N, C-alpha and C positions, 0 to 999 in steps of 0.2 A: 504494500500500500504506500509506503514511504517513497518507493522508487517511482511510482506513477505520479505522485505529486511533485517530486523533485525534478523530473525530467520528462518531456513529452515522449509518448510512445514512439512516434515517428523518428525521434532523434536518439533513441536508445541504442540503435546499431546492433549488429549481430554479435552474439556472445563470443565468437571466436576471433572477432576483430579482422576478419578476412576482407571486409569491404567497408567503405565509408557510407553510411546511410545519409539520406537528406537531412540537413541541419546539423550533422556531426562535424567534428573537427579532426583533421588528420593528426596522427600521433606525432609526426615530425614537427608539426606546427606547435603542438602543445609543449613538446620538449624544448623547442627553441625559445618559446616565451618564458618557460619556467627557468631555463638556464640564464636568460637575460636578467631576470629578477634576482635569482640566487647569486650570480656573480656580482652584480651591481651593489647589492646590499651587503654581501659577504665581505667585500673589500673594506667596508666601513668599520669592520671589527678592529682594524688598525687604529682608528680614532679612539675606540673604546680602550684598547690596551694602553695607549699613551695617556689618556685622561685618567684611567684607573691608577696607573703608576704615579702620575702626578698628584693624585689625591692622597697618596700615602700607603696604598695597598701593596702587598708584596707580589712577586711574580706568581707564586703558588695561588694566592687568593684571587688574583686577577683571572688566571686561567680556570680556576674552579668555578668562578661566576659564569663564564661562558660555557663551560662544559655542563654544568648542572642547572643553572637558571635558564640560560639561552632565551632571553627575551630582551632585545636591545633597549627598548624604552625604559624598562625597569632597571636595567643595569646602569644606564646613563643617569637615571634619577638617583640611584644609590650613590654612585661615585661623585655626582654633582653636589649632592647634599653634604657628603663628607668633605669635599674640597671647599665648600662654603663655610665649614666649621660646625656643621650640624651634629647633633647627638647621633651616635651610631644606631641606637635602637629606633629613634625617630626616622632616620634615613631608611632603615630596613623596613619599617612599617609602611612608609610611603611607597617604597618599591613594591612591596607585597600587594598593597591595594591597587596599585597601577597594573600589576600583572593579573589581577582577578578577571580582567576583560577577556583573557584567553579562555577562561572557563565557559564564557558565553559563546565564544567562537567554537569551542568543542561541541557544545550542544547542537549547533547547526551542522558542523562538519560530520558529526557521527551519523546523521541522517543521509547526507549526500554520499559519503564514502562507503558506509555499511561494511566496515572491515570486520574480519573475524575477531572474536573476543581476545584471542591470544595476542593479537597485534595491537590492540587498542592502547595498552599502557606504553608501548614503544612509540606509537604514533602521537600520543599526547605530548611528548617532548617537543614535537615539531609544530604544534598548534600555536602559531604566532600571527602577527599582522600580515606578513608577506605571503605565507602559505595559504592563509585564508583568502586573501585577495585573488591569488591565482586560481585557487580551487573554485571559488564562487563564479569566476568568469567563464567556466567551462560549460558546454551545452549538454554533455552526457556524463554518466557515472564513470565510464572508462577514462574519459579525458580528465575528469576531476581527480581520479586516483593517480594518473600519470603526473598531472600538474603538481599535486600535493607531494608526491614522492620525490620527484626531481628537484623541486624547489627546496624541500626540507633537507634533502641530502646535500645538495650543493651548498646551501646556505650554512648548514651546520659545520661542514668540513672547512669551508673558507673562513667563516666567522672565527672559529677556534684557532686556525693557523695564523690569521692576521692579528688576532688578539695577542698571541704569543709574540709575533714580530713587533707589534706596537709596544708591548711592555718591555721587550729587550732593547728597543730603539729609543725609549723615552729619554734615557740619559744623553744620547747623542743630540736630541732636539733641544735640550736645555730647558727653558721655561715653557712648559707645555701650555700654560694658560694663554700665552701670547699668540699661539697658533689658532685658537678658537676651534679646535678639533671636536670639542664636545657638541658642537652644533651639527656635525655631520649626520649623526643618527636621526635626530628630529627632521632634518632637511630631507633625507631619503624617504622617511615615513610620509611627509607632506607631499612629496612628489608622487608617491603611490596613491595617496588618498585623494588628491585633487581631481583626477579624472572620474572618480566614483561619485562625486557630488553632481548629480544629474538634474535634480529638480530644485525648486525654490526652497522647499522645506529643509532639505539637506544643507543647502548653502547658508540659510539663515541660522541653522543649528551650529554649523561650524564657525560662522562669524561671531555668534554670541559666546561660544566657548572660548574663542580667542580673546574677546573683550573681557570676559570674566577672569581668565588667567592673567592677563596683563594688568587689569585693575587691582587684583588681589596680591599681585607679586610684591609690591612695596610694603604691605602690612602683615603678611603671613609668612610663616617659616617656609624654607625651601621644600618644594615637593607638594605642599598643601594646595596651592592655587591650581595646579594641574588636576588634582583630584576633584576639587570643587567645580572646575569647569565642566565636569560631566553633568552638572545640574541643568545645563543648557538643553539637553535632549528632552527631559520631562516637561520643562517649561514650554518649549516650542510645541510639543505634542498636545499639551493641555490647551494652549491658545488656538492651535489648528483645529482641535476637536470642537471647541466652543464655536469657532467660526463656521464650521461645517453644519453643526446643529442649528445655529441661527439661520443660515442660508437655507437649510432644508425645511425649516418651519415656514419661512416666508414663501418658499416655492410651493409647499403643500397648500397653504392658504390660497394662493393664486390659482393653483390647479383645481382646488375644490370650487372656487368661485366660477372658474371657466366652465367646468363640467356642469355646475348647476345651471348656468346660463344656457348651455346647449340643450339641456333636457327640459327647460322650462317651456310653458305654453308660448305660442307665437307672440301675443301682446307683451308678455313678460320679457321675452328676448329683445323685443324692440325697445322697451323702456331701458333695459340694461345697456343696450347699445347706443342709447341716446337718440333714437330715431322716433319721429312722430308716429303714432299708431291710431287707428280708428277701430272701434268695435261695433259690431252689428248684432242685433238680437236675432233670435231664431225666426221671428215673424217679419224681419226686414225693417222694423222701425228704428 
């Protein structure tokens, strides 16, 4: 049942993958797109390695974060808060809550991918922004599985290798804060997010989230403004829902009046339409 709602039957394709059904996407095209995302984002692990080393974490701690946590935004949030002088427990809590979004990604991807139970714990490690974006863009379950696997594998390997390289090369760069490398991760995420904002509601939500984060940045501890910017989504949904309900009620009243006019007797229709009408009695007087 989940498969029928996730993908159109005409686009499901043959189970053996021997031909491309109408609406499906060739495997080579999926692999190419997934590799492009995986390589582009994976290389930004170098920025994390440098930033982490500059915040005071050791080489082992930096590499452990990429191997075990593996969610770029949360990792940057953690080391950014530490570099700003934040409390380690507060920094870890902020990174944790920022990473909670991956749980919601997992709920959606579990329906689309429908992986065997034995593979789900392993696949959960790769449920991040980039793999979710690539997976959701695919028209069939087969393409979604290929996109998720190729993106996750490429990104995991490259991210960890470049994290190691960045941590080792931090000393050669000198003052890491002067390079502004901590902005590389968020910049890549925004580049992936921007094309997905296709309607007005999504754009308004993103703009409001940015305004919240920037407005709260001077008055709240590091990491907290980003968390509170998530309030933009329920606010916009609430206002959109109210607007739709109001518009729906107005339309209903107009529709009711119009239908009543159409079914009314002739003289009544004429009066509603603003036309003069004359009535004649049955005996002609």
